Structure formats: C-alpha cells, structure tokens
C-alpha positions as YAML, in Angstrom:
chain: A
units: angstrom
residues:
- id: 1
  name: UNK
  ca: [46.32, 12.84, -32.66]
- id: 2
  name: UNK
  ca: [44.71, 16.24, -32.26]
- id: 3
  name: UNK
  ca: [41.14, 17.62, -32.69]
- id: 4
  name: UNK
  ca: [40.95, 20.04, -35.65]
- id: 5
  name: UNK
  ca: [38.55, 20.98, -38.15]
- id: 6
  name: UNK
  ca: [38.85, 17.83, -40.12]
- id: 7
  name: UNK
  ca: [38.52, 15.56, -37.03]
- id: 8
  name: UNK
  ca: [35.51, 16.22, -34.63]
- id: 9
  name: UNK
  ca: [35.95, 13.65, -32.25]
- id: 10
  name: UNK
  ca: [38.38, 11.07, -31.07]
- id: 11
  name: UNK
  ca: [36.55, 7.53, -30.73]
- id: 12
  name: UNK
  ca: [37.77, 4.90, -28.33]
- id: 13
  name: UNK
  ca: [36.57, 1.28, -27.98]
- id: 14
  name: UNK
  ca: [34.57, 2.21, -24.89]
- id: 15
  name: UNK
  ca: [31.38, 2.64, -26.44]
- id: 16
  name: UNK
  ca: [31.76, -0.98, -27.74]
- id: 17
  name: UNK
  ca: [32.55, -2.55, -24.41]
- id: 18
  name: UNK
  ca: [29.66, -0.44, -22.56]
- id: 19
  name: UNK
  ca: [27.05, -1.71, -25.09]
- id: 20
  name: UNK
  ca: [28.55, -5.31, -25.17]
- id: 21
  name: UNK
  ca: [29.30, -5.65, -21.59]
- id: 22
  name: UNK
  ca: [27.98, -3.30, -19.13]
- id: 23
  name: UNK
  ca: [24.49, -2.74, -20.55]
- id: 24
  name: UNK
  ca: [23.59, -6.42, -20.52]
- id: 25
  name: UNK
  ca: [24.72, -6.80, -17.18]
- id: 26
  name: UNK
  ca: [22.92, -4.21, -15.84]
- id: 27
  name: UNK
  ca: [19.73, -5.51, -17.43]
- id: 28
  name: UNK
  ca: [20.34, -8.95, -15.88]
- id: 29
  name: UNK
  ca: [21.23, -7.58, -12.47]
- id: 30
  name: UNK
  ca: [18.20, -5.45, -12.38]
- id: 31
  name: UNK
  ca: [15.92, -8.34, -13.55]
- id: 32
  name: UNK
  ca: [17.76, -10.86, -11.01]
- id: 33
  name: UNK
  ca: [17.07, -8.48, -8.34]
- id: 34
  name: UNK
  ca: [13.39, -8.32, -9.01]
- id: 35
  name: UNK
  ca: [12.95, -11.99, -9.32]
- id: 36
  name: UNK
  ca: [15.29, -12.37, -6.01]
- id: 37
  name: UNK
  ca: [13.38, -10.03, -3.97]
- id: 38
  name: UNK
  ca: [9.88, -11.85, -4.46]
- id: 39
  name: UNK
  ca: [8.31, -9.17, -6.21]
- id: 40
  name: UNK
  ca: [6.44, -11.81, -8.26]
- id: 41
  name: UNK
  ca: [3.94, -13.57, -5.89]
- id: 42
  name: UNK
  ca: [3.96, -17.27, -5.53]
- id: 43
  name: UNK
  ca: [0.19, -17.67, -5.82]
- id: 44
  name: UNK
  ca: [-0.31, -21.51, -4.90]
- id: 45
  name: UNK
  ca: [1.62, -20.67, -1.82]
- id: 46
  name: UNK
  ca: [-0.48, -17.62, -0.97]
- id: 47
  name: UNK
  ca: [-3.58, -19.78, -1.37]
- id: 48
  name: UNK
  ca: [-2.22, -22.43, 1.13]
- id: 49
  name: UNK
  ca: [-1.24, -19.69, 3.28]
- id: 50
  name: UNK
  ca: [-4.47, -18.05, 3.36]
- id: 51
  name: UNK
  ca: [-6.40, -21.29, 4.52]
- id: 52
  name: UNK
  ca: [-3.89, -21.86, 7.15]
- id: 53
  name: UNK
  ca: [-3.91, -18.30, 8.64]
- id: 54
  name: UNK
  ca: [-7.61, -17.90, 8.37]
- id: 55
  name: UNK
  ca: [-8.14, -20.10, 11.61]
- id: 56
  name: UNK
  ca: [-5.36, -18.76, 13.17]
- id: 57
  name: UNK
  ca: [-6.35, -15.32, 13.02]
- id: 58
  name: UNK
  ca: [-9.67, -15.87, 14.28]
- id: 59
  name: UNK
  ca: [-8.44, -17.46, 17.27]
- id: 60
  name: UNK
  ca: [-6.37, -14.33, 18.00]
- id: 61
  name: UNK
  ca: [-9.44, -12.14, 17.17]
- id: 62
  name: UNK
  ca: [-11.13, -14.03, 19.70]
- id: 63
  name: UNK
  ca: [-8.68, -13.27, 22.12]
- id: 64
  name: UNK
  ca: [-8.55, -9.73, 21.41]
- id: 65
  name: UNK
  ca: [-12.10, -9.37, 21.66]
- id: 66
  name: UNK
  ca: [-11.92, -11.01, 25.15]
- id: 67
  name: UNK
  ca: [-9.27, -8.32, 26.05]
- id: 68
  name: UNK
  ca: [-11.49, -5.46, 24.64]
- id: 69
  name: UNK
  ca: [-14.68, -6.81, 26.83]
- id: 70
  name: UNK
  ca: [-12.07, -6.86, 30.01]
- id: 71
  name: UNK
  ca: [-10.95, -3.34, 28.89]
- id: 72
  name: UNK
  ca: [-14.75, -1.70, 28.67]
- id: 73
  name: UNK
  ca: [-15.67, -3.33, 32.20]
- id: 74
  name: UNK
  ca: [-12.75, -1.70, 33.64]
- id: 75
  name: UNK
  ca: [-13.66, 1.81, 31.95]
- id: 76
  name: UNK
  ca: [-10.28, 1.72, 30.20]
- id: 77
  name: UNK
  ca: [-10.60, 3.91, 27.37]
- id: 78
  name: UNK
  ca: [-7.19, 3.77, 26.06]
- id: 79
  name: UNK
  ca: [-7.51, -0.03, 26.23]
- id: 80
  name: UNK
  ca: [-10.66, -0.27, 24.65]
- id: 81
  name: UNK
  ca: [-9.74, 1.92, 21.68]
- id: 82
  name: UNK
  ca: [-6.40, -0.11, 20.95]
- id: 83
  name: UNK
  ca: [-8.25, -3.34, 21.26]
- id: 84
  name: UNK
  ca: [-11.18, -2.26, 19.07]
- id: 85
  name: UNK
  ca: [-8.53, -0.99, 16.30]
- id: 86
  name: UNK
  ca: [-6.92, -4.27, 16.48]
- id: 87
  name: UNK
  ca: [-10.13, -6.11, 16.08]
- id: 88
  name: UNK
  ca: [-10.87, -3.90, 13.03]
- id: 89
  name: UNK
  ca: [-7.19, -4.88, 11.58]
- id: 90
  name: UNK
  ca: [-7.74, -8.63, 12.26]
- id: 91
  name: UNK
  ca: [-11.36, -8.54, 10.57]
- id: 92
  name: UNK
  ca: [-9.47, -6.83, 7.42]
- id: 93
  name: UNK
  ca: [-6.70, -9.73, 7.60]
- id: 94
  name: UNK
  ca: [-9.40, -12.28, 7.52]
- id: 95
  name: UNK
  ca: [-11.26, -10.72, 4.57]
- id: 96
  name: UNK
  ca: [-8.12, -10.78, 2.71]
- id: 97
  name: UNK
  ca: [-7.46, -14.14, 3.37]
- id: 98
  name: UNK
  ca: [-10.86, -15.47, 2.34]
- id: 99
  name: UNK
  ca: [-10.50, -13.92, -1.09]
- id: 100
  name: UNK
  ca: [-7.85, -16.60, -1.66]
- id: 101
  name: UNK
  ca: [-9.59, -19.37, 0.27]
- id: 102
  name: UNK
  ca: [-12.99, -19.14, -1.69]
- id: 103
  name: UNK
  ca: [-11.63, -18.57, -4.85]
- id: 104
  name: UNK
  ca: [-12.56, -21.33, -7.20]
- id: 105
  name: UNK
  ca: [-10.01, -22.73, -9.85]
- id: 106
  name: UNK
  ca: [-6.33, -21.18, -10.30]
- id: 107
  name: UNK
  ca: [-5.35, -18.01, -8.67]
- id: 108
  name: UNK
  ca: [-4.25, -15.04, -11.00]
- id: 109
  name: UNK
  ca: [-2.88, -11.80, -10.24]
- id: 110
  name: UNK
  ca: [-6.20, -10.15, -10.10]
- id: 111
  name: UNK
  ca: [-6.88, -12.31, -6.96]
- id: 112
  name: UNK
  ca: [-3.62, -11.33, -5.75]
- id: 113
  name: UNK
  ca: [-4.52, -7.54, -6.37]
- id: 114
  name: UNK
  ca: [-7.85, -8.00, -5.00]
- id: 115
  name: UNK
  ca: [-6.70, -9.46, -1.62]
- id: 116
  name: UNK
  ca: [-4.13, -6.89, -0.86]
- id: 117
  name: UNK
  ca: [-6.20, -3.80, -1.96]
- id: 118
  name: UNK
  ca: [-9.92, -4.45, -0.59]
...
C-alpha cells in the first residue's frame, strides 16, 4: 500500500496494543512503585516508634550534653560548636516525636506533616 492523496496514513494495530497493554502496565507499575517505596506512611507504626524513640533520644541528648560540658571545660571551641549543634538536632527530633506521642485519638496525615515540618 502506498500513501497518496486518497490515503493519508497507514494504520497499524500498534496503537491498540499500546492503549490496551502498555499504558495499563505503565500506570500499575508507577502505582506499585509508589506503594512499595513506603511513600504512604504507616501512622500507627509511627506513633509506637515515636513513643519508643523519645526515651532513647533523651538519653542520647544527655550524653551529648555531658560531652558539651567537657568540651566547654577544655576550651575546645570546635567540639563545643559541634556538640551544641547536636543538642539542637536532638531537641528537634524529640519535639517531632512528641507530636505523635501527645496526639489523642487516631493519627492523620496532618499529624504526620506536622511532625515532619515543624
């Protein structure tokens, strides 16, 4: 078959295969990648995790504060700067974990966002 003034295109069955097979596979693979990559948070697990981590992070923070005092006593300005930054980091972690632990009732996606972006 040749293309002339009467025939504008030569159609094949490829567009049907693409629409019937390839596009659904693409959409399903994107969705499953999203689900399997844990992009959707498990909020019940997040609450239990936060309760467990608050105590652990407070102990770690106390240890770092001891190291900060030692660095201050030794006039180690580099260590003092490092440990004071770590204390601030742990304060922020504990604060974000407390959002979960202190929340009454079921957690929502807004609780998750609040804890992540304080």
